[in-house]
C-alpha positions in Angstrom: 189.3 135.3 -67.5 190.0 136.1 -63.9 188.0 139.3 -64.2 185.0 137.4 -65.7 185.2 134.8 -62.9 185.2 137.6 -60.2 182.2 139.3 -61.9 180.4 136.0 -62.1 180.8 135.2 -58.4 179.8 138.7 -57.2 176.7 138.8 -59.5 175.7 135.2 -58.7 175.9 135.8 -54.9 173.9 139.0 -55.2 171.3 137.1 -57.4 171.0 134.2 -54.9 170.7 136.7 -52.0 167.9 138.6 -53.8 166.0 135.4 -54.6 166.5 133.3 -51.4 166.9 135.7 -48.5 163.5 137.6 -48.7 161.8 134.3 -47.8 163.6 134.3 -44.5 163.8 138.0 -43.6 160.5 139.3 -44.7 157.7 139.1 -42.1 156.2 135.6 -42.4 152.7 137.0 -42.1 153.2 139.1 -45.2 154.5 136.2 -47.2 151.6 134.0 -46.2 149.1 136.7 -46.9 150.7 137.3 -50.4 150.5 133.6 -51.2 146.8 133.6 -50.2 146.1 136.8 -52.1 147.6 135.2 -55.3 145.3 132.2 -54.7 148.1 129.7 -54.2 147.6 126.9 -51.7 149.1 127.4 -48.2 151.8 124.8 -48.7 153.2 126.5 -51.8 155.3 128.8 -49.6 157.1 125.8 -48.1 157.7 124.3 -51.5 159.2 127.6 -52.7 161.5 127.9 -49.7 162.8 124.4 -50.1 163.4 124.7 -53.9 165.0 128.1 -53.5 167.6 126.6 -51.1 168.2 123.6 -53.4 168.6 125.8 -56.4 171.0 128.2 -54.6 173.1 125.2 -53.5 173.2 123.8 -57.0 174.4 127.2 -58.4 176.8 128.2 -55.7 178.7 125.0 -55.1 181.5 124.8 -57.7 181.8 120.9 -57.9 178.1 120.5 -58.9 177.9 119.4 -62.6 177.1 122.1 -65.2 173.9 120.3 -66.3 172.3 120.7 -62.8 173.4 124.4 -62.6 171.7 124.9 -66.0 168.4 123.5 -64.6 168.7 125.6 -61.5 169.0 128.7 -63.6 165.9 127.6 -65.6 164.0 127.0 -62.4 164.8 130.4 -61.0 164.0 132.0 -64.3 160.6 130.4 -64.3 160.0 131.2 -60.7 160.8 134.9 -61.2 158.8 135.3 -64.4 155.8 133.5 -62.9 156.0 135.7 -59.8 156.1 138.8 -62.0 153.1 137.7 -64.0 151.1 136.6 -60.9 151.8 139.9 -59.1 151.1 141.9 -62.2 147.7 140.2 -62.8 146.6 140.4 -59.2 148.3 143.5 -57.7 149.1 145.7 -60.7 152.2 146.8 -62.6 154.3 148.1 -59.7 154.4 144.8 -57.8 154.8 142.9 -61.1 158.0 144.7 -61.9 159.7 143.8 -58.6 160.6 140.2 -59.5 162.1 141.4 -62.8 165.0 143.0 -60.9 166.5 139.8 -59.6 165.6 138.2 -62.9 167.8 140.7 -64.7 170.6 140.1 -62.3 170.1 136.3 -62.7 170.4 136.8 -66.5 173.8 138.5 -66.1 174.9 135.7 -63.8 173.9 133.1 -66.4 175.7 135.1 -69.2 178.9 134.9 -67.2 178.2 131.2 -66.3 178.0 130.4 -70.0 181.0 132.5 -70.8 183.2 130.7 -68.2 181.9 127.2 -68.9 181.4 127.0 -72.7 183.9 129.4 -74.2 187.4 128.0 -74.5 
């Protein structure tokens, strides 16, 4: 159980870092240009930034109820799969694969989340 808990936290922190941090460390002009190229409205970038922070807080703070964590995982899953589809349709296969890497890590995090919270 202790090993699973350690794996869960390491994988979860990595997943949250891969999802949230690029919004703050990538050049802002590149992010704005990408949003424009994908034909999303300009304010969409701000919405994504806010919701990524909220989702990361919900997942990373242990006292948050499990139901909210489940919905945060769903939200991140939809975000990453939608990003993959949008980039694949507009930019081609290579950029469409990039969001699937954090999605795979998020799936491992969710597996251990379920294992720790629903297996007794």
